[in-house]
N, C-alpha and C positions, 0 to 999 in steps of 0.2 A: 504494500500500500504506500503510494507516494504522498498523497495528500488526503486530509480529512476535511470536508467542508461541512460547516454547521451553520444553519440558518434558523433564527427564532423570529417568527412573525407574531408580534404582540397583539396586533389587531385581529388576525385570523386565528390566534391561539394554536399555532402549530410549531413543532420543532422538527426540522428536516436535517438528516445527517447523510452525507454521501461518502462512501468508501472508495468510489471510483468515479469515472467521468459520467456526469449526469446525462450527457447526450447519448449514451449507450443504453438508456432505459428502453425496454421493449414491452414490458408488462408490469402491472401493479397488482399485488395480491393483498386483500384485506384479511387480517387475522381474526377480526371479530372483537378485539380488545382495544379499539381505537388506534391501532397500529397498521400502517400500510408498508408493505415490503416492495421495493422497486427492484426489478430483476432485469438482467440483460437477456439477449436472445438465446443463450444456452441455459438459462434458469438460475444463474448465480446471483445472489443478493448483492446489489451494488449500493443500496441505501435504504433508509426507512424514514417514515414520517409518523410522528406522534400527534394525533388530533386532540383538541381540547387540552393542550399543554399549558399549564400555568406554573411557572417556577415559584418556589418558596424562598424566602430570604435566608432561611437557616441552612439551605443546601449549599455545599461548597464542591465545586467540580475541579478535579485535578487531572490534567492531561500529561502523561509521561511519554517520552520518546523511546 
């Protein structure tokens, strides 16, 4: 994985995370738990979207290399 792209849409209340190039998205699968999985043409998950996402102030996120 070269880059991780994270987008938080406050108005739309979504959190989108891409593990790979978003232009490679072929199909989106809904998990039923307000999570969408974006997949490429061979079925590999390249990202996800969390619907109705509202962060809380007490959560701290740490990203390690």
